[in-house]
C-alpha positions in Angstrom: 29.6 34.3 23.1 29.1 36.9 25.9 26.2 35.9 28.2 24.8 37.8 31.2 24.8 35.5 34.3 23.4 36.5 37.6 23.9 34.7 40.9 21.7 34.8 44.0 23.9 33.9 47.0 24.7 34.5 50.6 26.9 37.6 51.2 30.0 37.2 49.0 32.2 39.1 51.5 31.6 36.4 54.2 32.2 33.3 52.2 35.0 30.8 53.0 37.4 31.7 50.2 39.2 28.4 50.4 36.2 26.1 50.1 33.3 28.1 48.5 31.8 26.5 45.4 29.9 29.6 44.3 33.1 31.5 43.8 34.5 28.7 41.7 31.4 28.9 39.5 31.9 32.7 39.1 35.5 32.2 38.2 34.5 29.7 35.5 31.8 32.0 34.1 34.1 35.0 34.0 36.8 32.8 32.3 34.2 32.2 29.6 33.9 35.9 29.1 30.4 36.2 30.6 29.2 39.3 32.4 28.6 38.6 36.1 25.7 40.1 38.2 25.4 39.8 41.9 22.3 39.5 44.1 21.3 38.4 47.5 17.9 36.9 48.3 16.5 40.1 49.8 17.3 42.0 46.6 14.6 40.1 44.6 11.2 41.8 44.2 8.2 42.2 41.9 7.1 45.5 40.5 4.0 45.8 38.4 4.1 42.1 37.5 7.8 42.1 36.5 10.4 40.1 38.4 13.1 42.5 39.4 16.3 42.6 41.4 18.6 45.2 42.8 21.8 43.7 41.3 25.4 44.8 40.9 28.0 44.1 38.2 30.7 41.8 39.7 34.2 40.8 38.9 36.0 38.0 40.7 39.7 37.2 41.3 41.7 34.2 42.5 43.0 36.2 45.3 42.4 35.3 49.0 42.9 38.9 50.0 40.4 40.4 47.6 38.3 37.9 45.7 35.7 40.2 44.3 34.9 43.7 43.2 31.3 44.8 43.2 30.1 47.9 41.4 27.0 50.1 42.0 23.7 48.3 42.4 21.1 48.8 39.7 17.4 47.9 39.6 16.9 45.6 36.6 14.4 43.0 35.3 15.6 39.5 36.0 14.8 38.5 32.4 17.6 40.9 31.2 19.9 38.1 32.4 20.5 35.0 30.3 21.2 32.7 33.2 20.7 32.9 37.0 22.4 30.6 39.5 20.3 30.2 42.6 22.9 29.5 45.3 21.2 30.7 48.4 21.8 28.2 51.2 19.0 26.6 53.1 16.9 26.6 55.2 14.0 26.4 52.9 11.7 28.8 54.5 8.9 31.1 53.2 11.4 33.7 52.0 13.2 31.0 50.0 9.9 29.8 48.5 8.9 33.4 47.5 12.3 33.8 45.9 11.7 30.7 43.7 8.4 32.1 42.7 10.0 35.4 41.6 12.7 33.4 39.7 10.1 31.4 38.0 8.6 34.6 36.5 12.0 35.2 34.9 12.1 31.6 33.6 8.8 32.2 31.8 10.5 35.1 30.0 13.3 32.9 28.9 16.0 33.2 31.6 17.6 29.9 32.5 17.6 29.3 36.3 20.0 26.7 37.7 18.5 24.7 39.3 14.9 25.3 38.0 12.7 27.2 40.5 10.0 24.6 40.6 12.5 21.8 41.3 14.0 23.9 44.2 10.5 23.9 45.7 9.6 20.3 44.9 12.8 18.4 45.5 13.4 18.5 49.3 16.9 17.2 49.9 15.7 14.3 52.0 12.3 13.5 50.6 13.6 13.5 47.0 15.9 10.6 47.9 12.9 8.5 48.9 11.9 8.4 45.2 14.7 5.9 44.7 14.0 3.3 47.4 16.2 0.8 45.6 19.1 3.0 46.5 18.2 4.0 50.1 18.4 2.4 53.5 15.1 1.7 55.3 13.4 5.0 55.9 10.3 6.4 57.5 9.0 9.9 57.1 6.4 10.8 59.7 5.5 13.2 62.6 3.7 10.4 64.5 5.7 9.5 67.6 4.1 6.0 67.7 5.2 5.2 64.2 8.7 6.7 64.8 9.1 4.7 68.0 8.0 1.5 66.2 10.6 2.2 63.5 13.2 2.4 66.3 12.0 -0.7 68.0 12.4 -2.6 64.7 15.8 -1.3 63.7 17.4 -0.7 67.1 19.8 1.9 65.9 18.3 4.9 64.1 19.0 8.4 62.9 16.3 11.0 63.3 16.6 14.3 61.4 14.4 17.2 60.3 13.5 17.6 56.7 14.7 21.2 56.4 18.1 21.0 58.1 21.5 21.4 56.5 25.1 21.0 57.6 24.3 18.2 60.1 22.1 20.4 62.4 19.6 18.6 64.7 20.6 15.1 63.6 20.2 12.6 66.4 21.3 8.9 66.7 19.3 6.7 69.1 20.8 3.3 69.8 19.1 0.1 71.1 18.8 1.3 74.7 16.5 4.1 73.4 18.0 6.7 75.8 16.2 10.0 75.4 14.1 8.7 72.5 10.9 10.5 73.8 12.5 13.9 74.2 14.4 13.6 71.0 11.2 13.0 69.1 9.5 15.8 70.9 12.3 18.1 69.9 12.7 17.1 66.3 9.0 16.8 65.5 8.2 19.9 67.6 5.7 17.9 69.6 4.3 15.9 66.7 3.6 18.9 64.5 6.4 18.6 61.9 7.4 15.6 59.8 10.9 14.2 60.2 13.0 11.4 58.7 13.9 8.3 60.5 16.7 6.3 58.8 18.2 3.0 59.8 21.7 3.8 61.0 24.5 2.9 58.5 27.6 1.8 60.4 29.8 2.7 57.3 29.4 6.4 58.3 32.7 5.8 60.2 34.3 5.5 56.7 32.7 8.7 55.5 29.6 10.4 54.1 30.4 10.7 50.4 29.3 13.7 48.3 29.0 12.8 44.7 28.5 15.7 42.3 26.3 15.3 39.3 26.4 17.5 36.2 23.4 17.1 33.9 22.8 13.6 35.3 26.4 12.4 35.0 28.8 12.0 38.0 32.1 13.5 38.6 34.6 10.6 38.7 35.5 11.3 42.4 33.5 11.8 45.6 34.4 13.7 48.7 34.1 11.5 51.8 33.3 13.6 54.9 34.6 11.5 57.8 33.3 12.1 61.3 35.6 13.1 64.1 35.9 10.9 67.2 32.6 10.8 69.1 30.5 12.0 66.2 28.1 10.2 63.9 27.9 13.2 61.4 30.5 13.6 58.7 29.4 17.1 57.7 32.3 19.5 57.2 30.3 22.2 59.1 30.5 20.1 62.3 34.2 19.3 62.0 34.2 16.3 59.6 37.5 15.6 57.7 37.4 15.6 53.9 39.0 12.9 51.8 38.6 12.5 48.0 37.9 9.0 46.6 37.3 7.4 43.3 33.7 6.3 42.7 33.0 2.7 43.5 30.9 0.4 41.3 28.0 0.8 43.7 28.4 4.6 43.6 28.1 4.5 39.8 25.1 2.2 40.0 23.3 4.7 42.2 24.2 7.5 39.8 22.8 5.6 36.9 19.6 5.0 38.8 19.1 8.7 39.5 20.7 10.4 36.5 17.8 10.1 34.0 15.4 11.7 36.5 17.8 14.6 37.1 18.0 15.2 33.4 14.3 14.9 32.9 13.7 17.5 35.6 16.3 19.9 34.4 18.5 19.5 37.5 21.9 20.5 36.1 23.9 20.5 39.3 23.1 18.1 42.1 25.0 16.6 45.1 24.2 13.0 46.1 25.1 11.9 49.7 26.0 8.3 49.9 27.0 6.4 53.1 28.3 2.9 52.5 26.1 1.4 49.8 23.1 3.7 50.4 21.8 7.0 49.1 20.8 9.3 52.0 20.1 12.7 50.5 19.9 14.5 47.1 21.0 18.1 47.4 19.6 20.4 44.8 19.7 23.9 46.4 23.4 24.8 46.7 25.6 21.7 46.4 29.2 22.2 47.6 32.6 20.3 47.5 33.8 21.6 44.1 36.9 23.2 45.5 38.0 20.2 47.6 37.7 17.8 44.7 39.4 20.2 42.3 42.3 20.6 44.7 42.8 16.9 45.4 42.4 15.6 41.8 43.3 18.5 39.5 39.8 18.9 38.2 37.9 21.9 37.0 34.3 21.0 38.0 33.0 24.5 37.8 34.2 24.8 34.1 32.5 21.5 33.3 29.3 22.8 35.0 29.4 26.2 33.1 29.9 24.3 29.8 26.8 22.2 30.7 24.8 25.4 31.6 25.8 27.0 28.3 24.7 23.9 26.4 21.4 24.0 28.2 21.0 27.7 27.5 21.7 27.2 23.8 19.2 24.4 23.6 16.5 26.8 24.9 17.3 29.3 22.1 16.2 26.8 19.3 
């Protein structure tokens, strides 16, 4: 069956070819014989009540020298596509929100958007995790400096982070001595005007921040541990963390079972769980990564499994 699949992503010519998950998805879709259409966020628009995009036919190759060929752009209605992958990286700003509203118009016409537009708006990476307190460390979400300072006084060693960050940006650890606590809170809350997350520090971060990929509520059998470099408390690859694949532990699988039914219920086909030690810390729904690293280390084809799940979901919508 030939389907038309579009992707909204950051510029394809500037991706990291060796690690990019979106290109793996495009390879898998093309291998299935699907037609690929390429868009960036600024290409989306509405004309006379119709969700539109300036989009281009795309072909991809497993070639580090030339991994894509893009044809001429055309102005088409989004609902001419069967499936759209929303792979624009955070931050979640007003432009991102407007994009989800445009994509939702296409959903109402029958196009499958992965992940669903409303869920992209509703499921903040950090706040979503708090819906599963049985899986999380002790957490406070607030912009009130007195509450945040009291949380630190109780737990002694705390991570403070903004709710809209990615890649480890603006994450601060404050230990028992409380050095610079005041200025850190001023900085992260922007003087008590923006909510942040305070999270009890998990010492097991030294052994890695594990990314577990979930496809339609079921985990891939291996996680990718992002291990901090010396002097760092962040394992994010974007700040120099080292990647190491691992089999899921019994605790990892328990966390997945706790969260999986909710993911399926909300139509979240592709999600990344972040787990440190025994605790869930974030649920990534916007543009989860680590497909390529896990494929390379364990001989997997996660993107194919994902596209099979996407096709199954699309077929269910045709009934």
